[in-house]
Each structure stands twice: as structure tokens, then as C-alpha cells.
C-alpha positions in Angstrom: -9.7 51.2 -62.9 -9.7 51.6 -66.7 -12.2 54.4 -66.9 -10.4 56.5 -64.2 -7.1 56.0 -66.1 -8.8 57.3 -69.3 -10.2 60.2 -67.4 -6.8 61.1 -66.0 -5.2 60.8 -69.5 -7.9 63.1 -70.9 -7.4 65.6 -68.1 -3.6 65.6 -68.7 -4.1 66.0 -72.5 -6.5 68.9 -72.0 -4.2 70.5 -69.5 -1.2 70.1 -71.9 -3.2 71.7 -74.8 -4.4 74.6 -72.6 -0.8 75.1 -71.4 0.5 75.1 -75.0 -2.3 77.5 -76.2 -1.7 79.9 -73.3 2.1 79.8 -74.0 1.7 80.5 -77.7 -0.8 83.3 -77.0 1.4 85.0 -74.5 4.4 84.5 -76.8 2.5 86.2 -79.6 1.5 89.0 -77.3 5.1 89.6 -76.2 6.2 89.7 -79.8 3.5 92.2 -80.6 4.5 94.3 -77.5 8.1 94.2 -78.6 7.2 95.3 -82.1 5.1 98.2 -80.9 7.9 99.3 -78.6 10.3 99.2 -81.5 7.9 101.1 -83.7 7.3 103.8 -81.1 11.0 104.2 -80.5 11.6 104.4 -84.3 8.8 107.0 -84.6 10.1 109.0 -81.7 13.6 109.1 -83.2 12.4 110.0 -86.7 10.2 112.8 -85.3 13.1 114.1 -83.2 15.4 114.1 -86.3 12.7 115.7 -88.4 12.1 118.4 -85.7 15.9 119.0 -85.5 16.1 119.4 -89.3 13.1 121.7 -89.3 14.6 123.7 -86.4 18.0 124.1 -88.2 16.3 125.1 -91.4 14.4 127.8 -89.5 17.5 129.1 -87.7 19.6 129.1 -90.9 
């Protein structure tokens, strides 16, 4: 009885650690994805503004 209980406890511990690791990894991935989305938006806006400025300079 004792050994099976220890085995169960070990399995639960390993499962909890795996779950935690997977969660933290996916959390980091989502943060990185959000950051890259913000960076691409920012770059798009800046390039659009730069293009507009360039265009108005050319027209004027």
C-alpha cells in the first residue's frame, strides 16, 4: 500500500511540475507574441507616417 501511495504522489508531483512548466512556457510565448504584434503595429504606423511626410515634402 505504501509504495503505491508514494508512486501516486510522485506521479502527481511530476504532473504538477509539467503543468506549471507548460503554463509558464505558453505564458512567455503569448507575451512574446503580444510584443511582436505591438512592434509590428508600431513599425507600420511609423513607416506610414514617414511615407506621408516624404510624400508631402515631394508634393510641396
